[in-house]
DRENRORO-696876 format. One record per residue (C-alpha): residue in one letter; chain; x negated, y, z negated. Coordinates in pm, 1 decimal. Layout:
<r resn="A" chain="A" px="X" py="Y" pz="Z"/>
...
//
This chain:
<r resn="M" chain="A" px="-0.6" py="-14.9" pz="5.5"/>
<r resn="S" chain="A" px="-102.2" py="361.4" pz="49.6"/>
<r resn="V" chain="A" px="-155.3" py="598.9" pz="-218.1"/>
<r resn="I" chain="A" px="179.5" py="750.3" pz="-153.4"/>
<r resn="D" chain="A" px="344.0" py="434.3" pz="-203.1"/>
<r resn="N" chain="A" px="152.4" py="369.9" pz="-510.0"/>
<r resn="E" chain="A" px="242.9" py="707.6" pz="-667.5"/>
<r resn="L" chain="A" px="607.7" py="679.8" pz="-581.5"/>
<r resn="F" chain="A" px="631.4" py="320.1" pz="-736.3"/>
<r resn="A" chain="A" px="459.9" py="438.0" pz="-1054.4"/>
<r resn="I" chain="A" px="751.7" py="688.5" pz="-1137.9"/>
<r resn="R" chain="A" px="1040.9" py="471.4" pz="-1009.1"/>
<r resn="D" chain="A" px="1351.3" py="515.5" pz="-1221.4"/>
<r resn="D" chain="A" px="1610.6" py="226.6" pz="-1173.8"/>
<r resn="S" chain="A" px="1870.7" py="428.2" pz="-1371.9"/>
<r resn="Q" chain="A" px="1904.5" py="660.9" pz="-1067.0"/>
<r resn="V" chain="A" px="1930.8" py="412.4" pz="-793.2"/>
<r resn="E" chain="A" px="2287.5" py="351.6" pz="-798.0"/>
<r resn="N" chain="A" px="2374.1" py="717.2" pz="-788.3"/>
<r resn="L" chain="A" px="2148.9" py="791.0" pz="-516.2"/>
<r resn="S" chain="A" px="2258.9" py="498.2" pz="-318.2"/>
<r resn="R" chain="A" px="2608.2" py="616.9" pz="-345.4"/>
<r resn="F" chain="A" px="2538.5" py="993.9" pz="-260.8"/>
<r resn="F" chain="A" px="2337.4" py="894.5" pz="55.6"/>
<r resn="K" chain="A" px="2610.7" py="658.9" pz="184.9"/>
<r resn="T" chain="A" px="2427.7" py="331.8" pz="198.3"/>
<r resn="G" chain="A" px="2733.5" py="115.4" pz="215.3"/>
<r resn="I" chain="A" px="2841.0" py="-113.5" pz="494.2"/>
<r resn="G" chain="A" px="2949.4" py="108.6" pz="795.6"/>
<r resn="Q" chain="A" px="2813.4" py="422.3" pz="632.4"/>
<r resn="Y" chain="A" px="2555.1" py="643.9" pz="783.9"/>
<r resn="G" chain="A" px="2282.5" py="546.7" pz="542.5"/>
<r resn="E" chain="A" px="2372.8" py="169.1" pz="555.6"/>
<r resn="G" chain="A" px="2108.8" py="-54.6" pz="406.1"/>
<r resn="D" chain="A" px="1873.8" py="221.0" pz="287.4"/>
<r resn="V" chain="A" px="1689.5" py="143.4" pz="-39.3"/>
<r resn="F" chain="A" px="1597.6" py="379.5" pz="-320.5"/>
<r resn="L" chain="A" px="1335.1" py="398.1" pz="-605.0"/>
<r resn="G" chain="A" px="1530.6" py="645.7" pz="-802.2"/>
<r resn="V" chain="A" px="1300.2" py="929.1" pz="-761.5"/>
<r resn="K" chain="A" px="1470.1" py="1265.6" pz="-738.0"/>
<r resn="V" chain="A" px="1322.0" py="1534.5" pz="-486.4"/>
<r resn="P" chain="A" px="1150.0" py="1755.2" pz="-742.4"/>
<r resn="K" chain="A" px="970.0" py="1446.1" pz="-888.8"/>
<r resn="N" chain="A" px="876.0" py="1366.5" pz="-529.1"/>
<r resn="R" chain="A" px="745.3" py="1711.6" pz="-436.9"/>
<r resn="E" chain="A" px="533.6" py="1714.1" pz="-761.3"/>
<r resn="V" chain="A" px="365.3" py="1389.0" pz="-659.3"/>
<r resn="V" chain="A" px="283.7" py="1518.8" pz="-323.5"/>
<r resn="K" chain="A" px="164.9" py="1845.8" pz="-446.7"/>
<r resn="R" chain="A" px="-96.9" py="1650.6" pz="-639.8"/>
<r resn="I" chain="A" px="-196.3" py="1383.1" pz="-391.0"/>
<r resn="W" chain="A" px="-153.1" py="1529.5" pz="-37.8"/>
<r resn="K" chain="A" px="-521.1" py="1645.6" pz="3.2"/>
<r resn="D" chain="A" px="-632.5" py="1292.3" pz="-42.6"/>
<r resn="C" chain="A" px="-395.0" py="1158.5" pz="210.9"/>
<r resn="T" chain="A" px="-476.1" py="1104.0" pz="584.9"/>
<r resn="L" chain="A" px="-253.4" py="1061.6" pz="888.2"/>
<r resn="Q" chain="A" px="-300.7" py="692.9" pz="859.9"/>
<r resn="D" chain="A" px="-146.5" py="700.6" pz="514.7"/>
<r resn="V" chain="A" px="149.1" py="894.6" pz="641.2"/>
<r resn="S" chain="A" px="178.2" py="637.9" pz="922.8"/>
<r resn="E" chain="A" px="192.9" py="358.5" pz="681.3"/>
<r resn="S" chain="A" px="443.9" py="505.3" pz="448.2"/>
<r resn="I" chain="A" px="681.7" py="661.3" pz="672.2"/>
<r resn="T" chain="A" px="776.1" py="314.2" pz="781.0"/>
<r resn="S" chain="A" px="862.4" py="208.0" pz="410.0"/>
<r resn="K" chain="A" px="1201.2" py="72.9" pz="335.0"/>
<r resn="Y" chain="A" px="1221.1" py="288.1" pz="36.7"/>
<r resn="H" chain="A" px="1373.9" py="633.8" pz="112.4"/>
<r resn="E" chain="A" px="1153.0" py="832.7" pz="-134.4"/>
<r resn="V" chain="A" px="845.1" py="680.9" pz="4.0"/>
<r resn="R" chain="A" px="947.2" py="802.9" pz="354.2"/>
<r resn="M" chain="A" px="1049.0" py="1129.4" pz="215.1"/>
<r resn="A" chain="A" px="697.7" py="1169.1" pz="32.5"/>
<r resn="S" chain="A" px="536.3" py="1086.8" pz="370.5"/>
<r resn="L" chain="A" px="720.0" py="1365.4" pz="544.6"/>
<r resn="F" chain="A" px="622.8" py="1602.0" pz="263.4"/>
<r resn="V" chain="A" px="260.6" py="1501.4" pz="307.1"/>
<r resn="L" chain="A" px="297.3" py="1548.1" pz="669.6"/>
<r resn="V" chain="A" px="430.3" py="1893.6" pz="624.7"/>
<r resn="Q" chain="A" px="130.2" py="2005.2" pz="411.8"/>
<r resn="I" chain="A" px="-112.5" py="1850.2" pz="655.7"/>
<r resn="F" chain="A" px="34.6" py="2036.9" pz="929.0"/>
<r resn="R" chain="A" px="82.5" py="2370.6" pz="732.5"/>
<r resn="H" chain="A" px="-270.8" py="2363.2" pz="620.6"/>
<r resn="A" chain="A" px="-437.5" py="2279.2" pz="958.0"/>
<r resn="K" chain="A" px="-379.4" py="2647.6" pz="1051.8"/>
<r resn="N" chain="A" px="-579.2" py="2684.5" pz="1365.1"/>
<r resn="N" chain="A" px="-668.4" py="2316.3" pz="1419.2"/>
<r resn="Q" chain="A" px="-430.4" py="2256.6" pz="1708.2"/>
<r resn="E" chain="A" px="-558.1" py="1900.8" pz="1774.3"/>
<r resn="L" chain="A" px="-452.8" py="1797.4" pz="1410.1"/>
<r resn="K" chain="A" px="-133.5" py="1995.7" pz="1443.1"/>
<r resn="E" chain="A" px="-50.2" py="1807.6" pz="1764.0"/>
<r resn="Q" chain="A" px="-146.9" py="1488.2" pz="1593.0"/>
<r resn="C" chain="A" px="117.7" py="1559.5" pz="1323.8"/>
<r resn="V" chain="A" px="387.9" py="1639.8" pz="1577.5"/>
<r resn="N" chain="A" px="320.5" py="1307.2" pz="1779.8"/>
<r resn="L" chain="A" px="321.5" py="1116.0" pz="1454.1"/>
<r resn="Y" chain="A" px="648.3" py="1277.5" pz="1358.2"/>
<r resn="L" chain="A" px="818.6" py="1225.8" pz="1707.1"/>
<r resn="S" chain="A" px="698.8" py="856.7" pz="1729.2"/>
<r resn="N" chain="A" px="876.2" py="775.7" pz="1395.6"/>
<r resn="T" chain="A" px="1210.5" py="937.4" pz="1426.9"/>
<r resn="E" chain="A" px="1374.7" py="599.9" pz="1364.5"/>
<r resn="Y" chain="A" px="1248.1" py="624.1" pz="1009.0"/>
<r resn="I" chain="A" px="1356.2" py="987.9" pz="966.0"/>
<r resn="N" chain="A" px="1709.8" py="847.6" pz="923.5"/>
<r resn="N" chain="A" px="1901.7" py="1053.6" pz="672.6"/>
<r resn="W" chain="A" px="2010.4" py="1420.6" pz="659.7"/>
<r resn="D" chain="A" px="1763.2" py="1503.0" pz="369.7"/>
<r resn="L" chain="A" px="1475.7" py="1353.7" pz="553.0"/>
<r resn="V" chain="A" px="1539.0" py="1548.1" pz="865.0"/>
<r resn="D" chain="A" px="1628.9" py="1871.6" pz="686.2"/>
<r resn="L" chain="A" px="1330.3" py="1882.5" pz="459.2"/>
<r resn="S" chain="A" px="1084.4" py="1830.1" pz="742.2"/>
<r resn="C" chain="A" px="1183.9" py="1907.1" pz="1106.4"/>
<r resn="F" chain="A" px="1160.9" py="2280.3" pz="1113.7"/>
<r resn="E" chain="A" px="835.2" py="2286.9" pz="923.8"/>
<r resn="I" chain="A" px="675.6" py="2069.6" pz="1175.5"/>
<r resn="L" chain="A" px="864.6" py="2066.2" pz="1521.8"/>
<r resn="G" chain="A" px="1002.8" py="2425.8" pz="1471.9"/>
<r resn="A" chain="A" px="659.9" py="2567.0" pz="1380.0"/>
<r resn="W" chain="A" px="493.6" py="2392.4" pz="1659.0"/>
<r resn="L" chain="A" px="731.8" py="2492.8" pz="1925.4"/>
<r resn="F" chain="A" px="749.6" py="2850.8" pz="1795.0"/>
<r resn="D" chain="A" px="510.0" py="2965.3" pz="2073.6"/>
<r resn="K" chain="A" px="570.1" py="2690.6" pz="2314.9"/>
<r resn="D" chain="A" px="844.1" py="2552.2" pz="2567.6"/>
<r resn="R" chain="A" px="1124.6" py="2408.1" pz="2373.8"/>
<r resn="T" chain="A" px="1271.3" py="2160.6" pz="2625.0"/>
<r resn="L" chain="A" px="1193.8" py="1890.1" pz="2370.6"/>
<r resn="L" chain="A" px="1478.6" py="2000.6" pz="2142.3"/>
<r resn="Y" chain="A" px="1727.2" py="2018.9" pz="2420.8"/>
<r resn="D" chain="A" px="1641.6" py="1677.3" pz="2530.3"/>
<r resn="L" chain="A" px="1688.6" py="1543.8" pz="2169.3"/>
<r resn="A" chain="A" px="2019.6" py="1724.3" pz="2163.2"/>
<r resn="L" chain="A" px="2134.1" py="1593.0" pz="2477.2"/>
<r resn="N" chain="A" px="1972.8" py="1246.7" pz="2490.0"/>
<r resn="G" chain="A" px="1888.5" py="1179.6" pz="2122.7"/>
<r resn="K" chain="A" px="1890.6" py="807.3" pz="2042.2"/>
<r resn="N" chain="A" px="2094.8" py="871.9" pz="1722.3"/>
<r resn="I" chain="A" px="2249.1" py="1132.3" pz="1514.6"/>
<r resn="W" chain="A" px="1921.6" py="1192.1" pz="1329.7"/>
<r resn="E" chain="A" px="1739.5" py="1294.1" pz="1658.1"/>
<r resn="Q" chain="A" px="2027.9" py="1526.2" pz="1722.6"/>
<r resn="R" chain="A" px="2015.1" py="1674.8" pz="1385.6"/>
<r resn="I" chain="A" px="1641.8" py="1718.3" pz="1429.0"/>
<r resn="A" chain="A" px="1716.1" py="1919.2" pz="1747.8"/>
<r resn="I" chain="A" px="1948.0" py="2186.3" pz="1570.8"/>
<r resn="V" chain="A" px="1776.5" py="2201.6" pz="1225.1"/>
<r resn="S" chain="A" px="1426.5" py="2261.5" pz="1394.8"/>
<r resn="C" chain="A" px="1576.2" py="2585.1" pz="1500.7"/>
<r resn="M" chain="A" px="1563.8" py="2713.1" pz="1146.6"/>
<r resn="F" chain="A" px="1206.8" py="2823.0" pz="1199.0"/>
<r resn="F" chain="A" px="1288.8" py="3025.4" pz="1506.8"/>
<r resn="V" chain="A" px="1592.8" py="3172.6" pz="1313.9"/>
<r resn="R" chain="A" px="1389.3" py="3268.4" pz="1022.5"/>
<r resn="H" chain="A" px="1188.7" py="3475.2" pz="1271.0"/>
<r resn="N" chain="A" px="1486.5" py="3635.5" pz="1423.0"/>
<r resn="Q" chain="A" px="1490.8" py="3424.4" pz="1748.5"/>
<r resn="F" chain="A" px="1858.9" py="3307.4" pz="1787.9"/>
<r resn="D" chain="A" px="1889.0" py="3200.7" pz="2144.5"/>
<r resn="D" chain="A" px="1778.2" py="2860.0" pz="2125.2"/>
<r resn="C" chain="A" px="1986.3" py="2775.7" pz="1810.0"/>
<r resn="L" chain="A" px="2289.8" py="2899.7" pz="1986.2"/>
<r resn="A" chain="A" px="2235.1" py="2724.7" pz="2304.3"/>
<r resn="I" chain="A" px="2162.2" py="2398.7" pz="2111.1"/>
<r resn="A" chain="A" px="2473.2" py="2459.0" pz="1897.2"/>
<r resn="D" chain="A" px="2673.8" py="2477.1" pz="2244.1"/>
<r resn="I" chain="A" px="2535.0" py="2145.3" pz="2337.6"/>
<r resn="L" chain="A" px="2651.8" py="1985.8" pz="2008.0"/>
<r resn="L" chain="A" px="2974.4" py="2186.4" pz="1975.1"/>
<r resn="H" chain="A" px="3214.3" py="1889.5" pz="2032.7"/>
<r resn="H" chain="A" px="3005.8" py="1632.5" pz="1845.1"/>
<r resn="K" chain="A" px="3214.3" py="1375.3" pz="1669.0"/>
<r resn="H" chain="A" px="3006.1" py="1326.1" pz="1355.6"/>
<r resn="D" chain="A" px="3053.0" py="1538.2" pz="1050.5"/>
<r resn="L" chain="A" px="2671.9" py="1545.4" pz="976.3"/>
<r resn="I" chain="A" px="2613.6" py="1703.6" pz="1317.3"/>
<r resn="Q" chain="A" px="2914.9" py="1940.0" pz="1271.3"/>
<r resn="K" chain="A" px="2783.9" py="2057.9" pz="925.0"/>
<r resn="A" chain="A" px="2425.8" py="2095.9" pz="1053.0"/>
<r resn="V" chain="A" px="2549.1" py="2311.3" pz="1355.6"/>
<r resn="G" chain="A" px="2793.5" py="2512.7" pz="1145.3"/>
<r resn="W" chain="A" px="2508.5" py="2565.7" pz="883.8"/>
<r resn="L" chain="A" px="2255.2" py="2687.8" pz="1137.2"/>
<r resn="I" chain="A" px="2488.2" py="2929.1" pz="1316.5"/>
<r resn="R" chain="A" px="2587.6" py="3063.7" pz="991.3"/>
<r resn="E" chain="A" px="2207.5" py="3121.4" pz="920.2"/>
<r resn="V" chain="A" px="2214.0" py="3325.5" pz="1237.5"/>
<r resn="G" chain="A" px="2497.9" py="3534.7" pz="1130.6"/>
<r resn="K" chain="A" px="2335.0" py="3623.5" pz="787.7"/>
<r resn="R" chain="A" px="2065.5" py="3792.4" pz="1007.6"/>
<r resn="D" chain="A" px="2276.0" py="3933.2" pz="1292.8"/>
<r resn="E" chain="A" px="2645.4" py="3894.3" pz="1205.7"/>
<r resn="T" chain="A" px="2730.2" py="4035.8" pz="1566.3"/>
<r resn="K" chain="A" px="2548.9" py="3728.9" pz="1727.1"/>
<r resn="L" chain="A" px="2762.9" py="3506.1" pz="1527.5"/>
<r resn="V" chain="A" px="3092.5" py="3675.0" pz="1579.5"/>
<r resn="D" chain="A" px="3032.0" py="3687.7" pz="1957.5"/>
<r resn="F" chain="A" px="2945.1" py="3304.6" pz="1967.1"/>
<r resn="L" chain="A" px="3244.8" py="3229.5" pz="1774.0"/>
<r resn="S" chain="A" px="3485.9" py="3452.2" pz="1977.9"/>
<r resn="T" chain="A" px="3519.2" py="3211.8" pz="2274.6"/>
<r resn="R" chain="A" px="3454.0" py="2879.9" pz="2093.9"/>
<r resn="Y" chain="A" px="3601.6" py="2884.8" pz="1729.9"/>
<r resn="R" chain="A" px="3953.1" py="2746.6" pz="1839.0"/>
<r resn="E" chain="A" px="3764.5" py="2436.2" pz="1995.4"/>
<r resn="M" chain="A" px="3500.2" py="2380.0" pz="1721.6"/>
<r resn="P" chain="A" px="3567.4" py="2092.2" pz="1476.4"/>
<r resn="R" chain="A" px="3705.2" py="2224.8" pz="1169.9"/>
<r resn="T" chain="A" px="3411.7" py="2104.7" pz="969.4"/>
<r resn="M" chain="A" px="3173.0" py="2310.9" pz="1188.9"/>
<r resn="L" chain="A" px="3376.7" py="2624.5" pz="1182.3"/>
<r resn="R" chain="A" px="3412.7" py="2619.0" pz="797.6"/>
<r resn="Y" chain="A" px="3032.2" py="2589.0" pz="752.4"/>
<r resn="A" chain="A" px="2991.7" py="2870.5" pz="1012.5"/>
<r resn="I" chain="A" px="3226.0" py="3118.9" pz="844.7"/>
<r resn="E" chain="A" px="3141.5" py="3022.9" pz="492.6"/>
<r resn="K" chain="A" px="2993.1" py="3365.7" pz="406.5"/>
<r resn="F" chain="A" px="3261.5" py="3586.1" pz="570.3"/>
<r resn="P" chain="A" px="3524.9" py="3756.1" pz="341.1"/>
<r resn="E" chain="A" px="3812.8" py="3536.5" pz="248.4"/>
<r resn="A" chain="A" px="4056.1" py="3727.8" pz="479.9"/>
<r resn="I" chain="A" px="3836.0" py="3682.7" pz="785.3"/>
<r resn="R" chain="A" px="3776.8" py="3335.7" pz="703.6"/>
<r resn="Q" chain="A" px="4157.3" py="3275.8" pz="689.9"/>
<r resn="A" chain="A" px="4201.0" py="3439.5" pz="1012.9"/>
<r resn="Y" chain="A" px="3953.2" py="3207.7" pz="1186.8"/>
<r resn="L" chain="A" px="4103.4" py="2900.9" pz="1031.1"/>
<r resn="K" chain="A" px="4459.6" py="3017.0" pz="1135.2"/>
<r resn="G" chain="A" px="4340.6" py="3090.3" pz="1484.0"/>
<r resn="L" chain="A" px="4420.1" py="3454.1" pz="1453.3"/>
<r resn="K" chain="A" px="4087.1" py="3603.0" pz="1534.5"/>
//
């Protein structure tokens, strides 16, 4: 086992396993079916990574990211984020991180694993590059996790006041059937609205009546109640 596995196994907490398994929907037919937990919550996971990441290699990440244990996969992603972030101007190392990430998306297979890693790696990497990759993931992703990666990676752009790709990918996913995609799209376009409300209002103006209800609720969450109700009742 890698150092990542060893550290996470050392702080496992069996009393938390049932609650985490239920929260991340691991039952038969649910989106996290079959996932296995050690009972390590995110703050503890981050504490471990903060302590060990400098001693970890990409090989350690490569070994641990395929673990059957959810928290080990999470820790491997946190380590990868740290390696990428601290690579600074080392473009070769950054590209290696990105390639490792993209070659293991089948193991980045729950919403928390996606949301805590993709914009830190893919979003940051693509900030000054062509972003066709994200459109391809949105259109042709193998599963909902790759499609969620496509939209949530745009958080990096949104935080730098670049909104066009986020809204374009939101359009691609506008009629998606899965609530985890609907929530992610609504969340991201809400983030656009927090920085430029006009952009969000313009986007919603021709789309809000056709958007899934969950997506719309997430998108308008920060609006005043009267405006929220007008959208929900189709009166805007």
